[in-house]
C-alpha positions in Angstrom: -42.7 46.8 28.0 -43.3 44.5 24.9 -39.5 45.5 24.1 -38.6 44.2 27.3 -40.6 41.0 27.0 -39.7 40.7 23.7 -36.2 40.1 24.4 -35.8 36.9 26.2 -37.0 34.6 23.4 -34.8 36.5 20.9 -31.6 36.0 23.4 -32.6 32.4 24.0 -32.2 31.6 20.4 -29.3 33.3 19.6 -27.9 31.3 22.8 -29.3 28.2 21.7 -27.4 28.8 18.2 -24.5 30.1 20.2 -24.2 26.2 21.6 -25.3 25.0 18.7 -22.1 26.2 16.9 -20.3 25.9 20.1 -21.2 22.2 19.7 -20.7 21.1 16.4 -17.4 23.1 15.9 -15.9 22.1 18.9 -17.1 18.6 19.1 -16.1 17.6 15.4 -12.4 18.2 15.8 -12.2 17.0 19.7 -14.2 13.6 17.9 -11.3 13.7 15.3 -8.5 14.4 17.5 -9.4 11.8 20.3 -10.1 9.2 17.2 -6.7 10.0 15.7 -4.8 9.9 19.3 -6.1 6.2 19.5 -5.3 5.1 16.2 -2.0 6.5 16.7 -1.5 4.2 19.8 -2.8 1.1 17.5 -0.7 1.9 14.5 2.5 3.3 16.4 3.6 -0.5 18.1 5.4 -2.1 15.3 7.0 1.3 13.9 10.2 0.5 14.8 10.8 -3.4 13.7 13.5 -4.1 10.8 12.9 -3.4 7.6 12.0 -5.8 5.1 13.0 -6.1 1.4 10.5 -3.3 -0.2 11.2 -1.1 2.6 14.8 -1.4 1.9 14.1 -0.4 -1.4 12.0 2.4 -0.4 14.3 4.4 1.7 17.3 3.3 -1.2 15.1 5.0 -3.9 13.8 7.8 -1.9 17.4 8.3 -0.6 18.9 10.2 -3.5 19.0 13.3 -5.5 15.4 14.1 -6.4 16.0 14.5 -10.1 17.7 10.7 -10.1 14.6 8.8 -9.0 12.4 9.0 -12.6 15.4 7.4 -14.3 16.3 5.0 -11.0 12.4 3.8 -11.5 12.3 3.2 -15.0 14.7 -0.1 -13.0 12.1 -0.7 -10.7 8.7 -0.7 -12.1 6.8 2.1 -10.0 5.5 5.5 -10.2 7.2 8.2 -8.8 5.5 10.4 -6.3 5.6 8.4 -3.5 9.6 8.5 -3.4 9.6 11.6 -3.8 7.5 12.9 -1.1 9.6 10.7 1.1 12.7 12.2 0.0 11.6 15.7 1.2 10.3 13.4 4.2 13.9 11.9 5.2 15.5 15.4 5.3 12.5 15.6 8.5 12.5 12.6 10.0 15.0 10.9 9.1 16.1 7.6 7.7 15.5 5.4 11.3 12.8 2.8 10.8 10.7 5.1 13.0 11.1 7.7 11.0 10.7 6.3 7.2 7.6 4.7 8.4 6.2 7.7 10.1 4.9 8.8 6.6 2.8 6.4 5.8 1.6 6.4 9.7 0.6 10.2 8.8 -1.1 8.9 5.8 -3.5 6.6 7.4 -4.0 9.1 10.2 -4.9 11.7 7.8 -7.3 9.2 6.5 -9.6 9.5 9.6 -10.8 12.9 9.3 -10.7 13.0 5.4 -13.0 9.6 5.9 -15.2 11.9 8.1 -15.9 14.5 5.3 -16.0 11.9 2.7 -19.0 9.8 4.6 -20.6 13.5 5.1 -20.3 14.3 1.7 -21.4 11.1 0.2 -24.4 9.9 2.5 -24.9 13.4 3.8 -25.3 12.9 7.4 -23.0 13.7 10.3 -23.5 10.3 11.5 -22.5 8.7 7.9 -19.5 11.4 8.6 -18.4 9.5 11.9 -18.9 6.2 11.2 -16.4 6.7 8.1 -13.7 8.3 10.6 -13.9 5.6 13.0 -13.8 2.7 10.1 -10.8 4.8 9.0 -9.3 4.7 12.5 -9.4 1.3 13.0 -9.5 -0.7 9.9 -7.2 -3.3 10.2 -5.5 -2.9 6.8 -4.7 0.4 7.4 -3.3 -0.3 10.7 -0.7 -2.9 8.9 0.7 -0.1 6.4 0.9 2.5 8.5 3.4 0.8 9.7 5.3 0.1 6.5 7.7 1.8 4.4 5.8 1.5 1.3 3.3 3.5 -0.7 -0.1 1.6 0.2 -1.2 3.7 3.2 -0.7 7.0 0.9 -2.7 5.4 -2.2 -5.8 4.3 0.2 -5.6 8.0 1.4 -5.8 9.2 -2.0 -8.0 6.8 -3.1 -10.5 8.6 -0.7 -10.9 11.9 -2.5 -11.3 10.0 -5.8 -14.1 8.4 -5.0 -15.9 10.9 -3.2 -15.5 13.4 -6.5 -16.6 10.4 -8.4 -19.8 10.0 -6.7 -20.5 13.4 -5.9 -19.9 13.9 -9.9 -21.3 11.4 -11.3 -23.4 9.9 -8.7 -25.8 12.0 -6.6 -26.8 14.9 -9.0 -25.3 17.8 -6.8 -25.9 21.5 -8.0 -22.0 22.4 -8.7 -20.5 19.2 -10.6 -17.8 20.8 -12.4 -15.5 21.3 -9.4 -15.7 17.8 -8.4 -15.9 16.6 -12.0 -11.8 18.5 -12.0 -11.2 16.8 -8.5 -12.1 13.3 -9.9 -9.7 14.0 -12.5 -6.6 15.6 -10.5 -6.9 13.1 -7.2 -6.6 10.3 -10.0 -4.2 11.2 -11.7 -2.2 11.8 -8.3 -3.0 8.3 -7.5 -1.9 6.8 -10.6 1.2 8.8 -10.1 2.2 6.7 -6.6 0.8 3.1 -8.1 0.1 1.6 -10.9 -3.5 -0.4 -9.6 -5.4 3.1 -9.7 -5.9 2.2 -13.3 -8.3 -0.5 -12.3 -10.0 2.1 -9.9 -10.3 4.1 -12.8 -11.6 1.3 -15.1 -14.2 0.2 -12.9 -14.8 4.0 -11.7 -15.7 4.3 -15.9 -18.1 0.7 -16.2 -20.1 2.5 -13.0 -20.0 5.8 -15.1 -21.6 3.8 -18.1 -24.2 2.2 -15.9 -25.1 6.1 -14.5 -25.2 7.6 -17.6 -27.8 5.0 -18.6 -29.9 5.6 -15.7 -29.6 9.4 -16.0 -32.4 11.8 -17.3 -29.5 14.6 -18.3 -27.5 12.3 -20.0 -25.6 15.0 -22.2 -24.1 16.8 -19.5 -23.5 14.0 -17.6 -21.5 12.6 -20.8 -19.8 16.1 -21.3 -18.6 16.0 -17.5 -17.4 12.3 -17.9 -15.6 13.2 -20.7 -13.7 16.1 -18.9 -13.2 14.0 -15.5 -11.9 10.9 -17.2 -10.3 12.7 -19.7 -8.4 15.2 -17.9 -7.3 12.5 -15.3 -5.6 10.4 -18.8 -4.1 13.8 -19.7 -2.9 14.7 -16.5 -1.2 10.8 -16.4 0.2 10.7 -19.8 4.1 12.2 -19.1 4.4 9.3 -17.3 2.8 6.9 -19.8 5.9 6.1 -22.1 7.6 5.0 -18.8 4.6 3.3 -17.3 4.7 1.2 -21.0 8.4 0.3 -20.7 8.2 -0.9 -16.9 5.2 -2.8 -18.2 7.7 -5.0 -21.2 11.0 -4.8 -18.9 10.3 -5.3 -15.3 6.6 -6.3 -14.8 6.3 -8.2 -11.5 8.1 -12.1 -12.4 8.1 -12.5 -8.6 4.5 -13.3 -9.0 2.3 -16.3 -9.5 -0.8 -16.2 -11.6 -3.2 -15.8 -8.4 -6.1 -18.0 -7.7 -9.6 -17.9 -8.2 -9.7 -18.1 -3.8 -7.4 -15.0 -4.2 -10.1 -13.1 -5.5 -12.6 -14.5 -3.2 -10.6 -13.4 -0.3 -10.8 -9.8 -1.1 -13.0 -8.5 1.2 -12.0 -10.4 4.3 -8.1 -9.1 3.5 -9.6 -5.3 3.5 -11.9 -5.8 6.2 -10.9 -9.1 8.3 -12.6 -12.4 8.2 -14.4 -12.4 11.2 -15.9 -8.5 10.7 -16.5 -9.3 7.1 -19.7 -11.5 8.0 -20.8 -8.8 10.4 -20.5 -5.8 7.5 -22.5 -8.4 5.1 -25.3 -8.7 7.8 -25.8 -5.2 9.3 -24.1 -3.0 6.5 -25.6 -5.2 3.8 -29.2 -4.9 5.3 -28.9 -1.0 4.8 -27.0 -1.3 1.4 -30.1 -3.4 0.3 -32.7 -0.5 1.4 -30.9 2.0 -0.7 -31.2 -0.3 -3.8 -35.1 -1.4 -3.5 -35.9 2.2 -3.5 -38.0 2.7 -6.9 -36.8 5.1 -8.9 -33.4 4.7 -7.6 -32.3 7.5 -5.2 -29.2 9.3 -5.3 -28.3 7.1 -2.6 -28.9 4.2 -3.9 -27.0 5.2 -7.3 -24.0 6.0 -4.9 -24.1 2.6 -3.4 -24.8 0.9 -6.8 -21.9 2.9 -8.0 -19.1 1.8 -5.2 -20.5 -2.1 -5.7 -19.2 -1.5 -8.8 -15.9 0.1 -8.2 -15.6 -2.6 -5.1 -15.8 -5.4 -6.7 -14.6 -5.1 -10.4 -11.6 -3.0 -9.0 -10.0 -6.6 -7.9 -11.6 -8.4 -10.5 -10.3 -6.6 -13.5 -6.3 -6.7 -11.6 -7.0 -10.7 -11.0 -8.2 -11.0 -14.4 -5.3 -9.5 -15.6 -2.8 -11.0 -13.5 -3.7 -14.6 -15.0 -2.1 -13.2 -17.7 0.7 -11.1 -16.6 0.9 -12.0 -13.0 1.0 -8.7 -11.0 -1.2 -9.3 -7.9 -0.1 -8.9 -4.0 -3.2 -8.8 -1.4 -1.1 -5.4 -0.1 -1.6 -4.0 -3.6 -5.4 -3.8 -2.4 -5.3 -0.2 -1.0 -6.8 1.4 -4.0 -9.9 -0.5 -2.9 -10.0 0.0 0.5 -12.3 3.5 0.3 -14.8 2.1 -1.6 -15.6 -1.0 0.7 -15.1 1.4 3.8 -17.3 4.0 2.6 -20.0 1.5 0.5 -20.2 0.0 4.3 -20.7 3.1 6.1 -23.6 4.2 3.4 -25.0 0.4 4.5 -24.5 1.1 8.8 -25.9 4.5 8.7 -28.9 3.3 6.9 -29.3 0.2 9.4 -29.8 2.5 11.9 -29.8 0.5 15.4 -28.5 -2.8 13.5 -25.8 -0.5 12.1 -24.7 1.1 15.1 -24.6 -2.3 16.7 -22.6 -4.0 14.0 -20.4 -0.8 14.2 -19.6 -1.6 17.7 -18.6 -5.1 16.9 -16.2 -4.9 14.3 -14.5 -2.1 16.0 -13.9 -4.3 19.0 -12.4 -7.3 16.4 -10.6 -4.5 14.3 -9.1 -3.3 17.7 -7.2 -6.6 18.2 -6.0 -7.0 14.5 -2.5 -5.6 15.0 0.5 -5.5 12.3 3.1 -8.1 11.7 5.6 -8.3 15.1 8.2 -9.3 12.3 8.7 -8.7 8.4 12.3 -9.7 8.2 15.3 -11.2 10.2 17.7 -9.4 8.0 18.0 -6.7 10.9 19.0 -9.3 13.4 21.2 -11.2 10.8 23.3 -8.0 10.0 23.7 -6.8 13.8 25.1 -10.2 14.2 27.8 -10.7 11.7 28.2 -6.7 11.2 30.9 -6.5 13.5 33.1 -9.2 12.1 33.4 -7.4 8.5 35.7 -4.8 7.5 35.8 -2.4 4.7 36.4 -4.4 1.1 34.6 -7.9 2.5 32.0 -9.2 -0.2 28.5 -9.5 0.6 26.9 -11.7 -2.0 23.2 -11.8 -1.9 21.6 -14.9 -4.1 18.3 -13.0 -3.8 19.3 -9.7 -5.6 16.5 -7.6 -4.9 17.6 -7.9 -0.9 20.8 -6.0 -1.6 19.4 -2.6 -0.4 18.2 -3.7 2.7 21.2 -5.4 3.6 23.2 -2.1 2.8 20.9 0.0 4.8 22.1 -2.4 8.0 25.4 -3.7 7.4 28.5 -1.5 8.0 29.6 1.2 5.2 32.7 0.3 2.7 31.5 -3.4 1.9 31.6 -4.6 -1.6 28.0 -6.1 -2.7 27.5 -8.9 -5.4 25.0 -10.9 -6.8 23.8 -13.6 -9.2 25.1 -11.0 -11.8 28.1 -10.2 -10.8 29.5 -7.5 -8.7 26.9 -4.3 -8.3 27.5 -0.6 -7.8 24.2 0.4 -7.4 22.6 -0.4 -3.6 19.8 1.4 -3.6 17.6 -0.4 -6.0 17.2 -3.4 -8.1 17.3 -3.7 -12.1 14.5 -5.6 -12.5 14.6 -4.9 -16.4 14.5 -8.8 -18.2 15.2 -10.0 -14.8 14.4 -13.4 -15.6 16.4 -13.7 -18.8 19.5 -12.3 -16.9 19.6 -14.8 -14.3 18.8 -17.6 -16.6 22.3 -16.7 -18.2 24.0 -16.8 -14.7 26.2 -19.6 -13.5 28.6 -20.5 -10.3 31.4 -21.3 -12.6 31.3 -17.9 -14.7 30.0 -15.6 -12.1 30.9 -16.5 -8.7 34.4 -18.0 -9.4 36.2 -15.2 -10.6 34.8 -12.9 -7.9 36.4 -15.2 -5.2 39.5 -15.8 -7.0 40.0 -11.6 -7.1 40.4 -11.8 -3.2 43.1 -11.6 -0.9 43.4 -13.8 1.4 42.1 -13.0 5.0 39.1 -11.2 2.9 35.4 -12.1 4.4 33.0 -13.3 2.1 28.8 -13.1 3.4 26.9 -15.5 1.5 23.1 -14.2 1.9 20.4 -16.5 0.8 16.8 -16.6 1.4 15.6 -19.2 3.5 12.9 -21.4 1.8 10.3 -23.1 4.2 7.6 -23.5 2.0 7.8 -23.8 -1.9 4.3 -22.3 -2.7 6.4 -18.7 -2.8 9.0 -19.8 -4.9 7.2 -21.7 -7.9 6.9 -18.2 -9.8 9.8 -17.4 -12.8 12.1 -15.3 -10.5 11.5 -16.9 -7.6 12.0 -20.3 -8.6 15.2 -19.3 -10.2 16.5 -17.9 -6.7 15.7 -20.7 -5.3 17.9 -22.9 -7.8 20.8 -20.7 -7.9 21.4 -19.9 -4.5 21.6 -23.9 -3.7 24.2 -23.8 -6.4 26.0 -21.1 -4.9 26.2 -22.2 -1.8 27.4 -25.7 -3.2 30.4 -24.0 -5.1 31.8 -22.1 -2.0 31.2 -25.4 -0.1 33.4 -27.0 -2.4 35.9 -24.0 -3.1 39.3 -25.0 -1.3 40.1 -21.4 -1.2 37.4 -20.6 1.6 36.8 -21.8 4.9 33.2 -21.0 7.0 33.9 -18.5 10.0 29.9 -18.7 11.3 26.3 -19.4 10.2 23.6 -17.0 10.9 20.9 -17.6 12.3 22.1 -20.5 14.2 18.6 -22.0 14.3 15.7 -21.1 12.6 11.9 -22.1 13.6 9.1 -21.6 10.8 6.8 -20.1 9.7 8.9 -16.4 9.6 8.2 -13.7 7.0 11.4 -13.2 4.5 13.6 -14.9 6.5 17.6 -15.3 4.7 20.7 -17.2 6.0 24.2 -15.7 6.0 27.1 -18.0 5.6 30.1 -15.9 6.7 33.8 -17.4 4.9 37.3 -16.3 5.4 39.7 -16.7 1.9 42.1 -18.6 3.1 44.8 -18.8 0.4 
């Protein structure tokens, strides 16, 4: 009887454990799958819109033999990993707009379960994991770049494990730190092979590490792990360093101006959105302050402090360097997205009901902040003029970096030229010493011989950017493009051997992103 009476409580306990196990390990994948499905609907609405200049470059670089990609990037100025992975992706998904962009979409969707892991790994609760997953699923920065054929969604994804491994190795005093140290070295190096701005992330993490070292009571061991983590990342990145230095000397970003101080102040708005920025400040800020007020500073307090340093210092270092060597663009902030969102995750989780209320408000606002519905009119222009062109006709782009996207959309067999003369490479633009090369050009020296070499009946297409605001056309490169475009257009207008056949678009209403105008001429004699 005693044995019989003791069995029901045991069975009941086992049943409760089974239900807990089932609910936990079923609820998590089901919940994440639901978030991914909602995010997929939100992040696939503009997959099929036309490419803009940079996306044409992505296809042009990736769609070549794998071993040729590093050499092509010596002209472009980027690291190789994104293009190499995209090279294989094109073989699977194809080179349509949706196919090319689906790689970025996959990275943005993968950030959701990785974000769940990150939130739990840093803040120690499933609630924090879900908060992080929700923020990754609805963040408008990721939504925009999930639908762009560039490396920014991939950079944001890679920065998640880099951030987590850094904190677990150096801030949270994990018992087995060594795997996290190695994870930080590898993930930081992989991010560096994808984009250059993880350099600023690594430098900011270095500053955070020095502060954590000062707060630690195990400085000797922490210093050894720091040397292994940061040194390992540098060692893994070392093979690409000569190319990076060459690119810095010869390519740079001549299209960029030195950013104003308002650009730095606007970083949280770019990553979090203007209105949600206020909600984050109030709701997540309350939780972050609560963590930082503990004395002595708790492990989560140290993590919050380190995240705050990385989130603030990463764009600040980039902005500071861009004052002397401009290389600032809001899309480059992708590497700072995980530190911001994971810091917000901790703050919202610690703020309890206020944090939950803030999360709901943020999701509502973010869900309405979708990707741009147009990035360029190149596709529309190419589709209009394309049927009138035949193999051997000449396309002259006064903005050289537009040639890859023009080549993507226009019929095969056309010849291409730019301010520096006829081109034989259509997939990448050679940025090396670009400003100096453009300064040496003239319509008389570089355009006239091209027109003179054409047979009567040949069509000439002059593609020039539509400059409807001067704000984007004051950098050394863009200013030259603006001036030379007018000179080339005037030279063709004065040439008695060519006659205008059509102009596209026939009308233009600003504001529109990256617009071009194509004037089709016919060689008459």
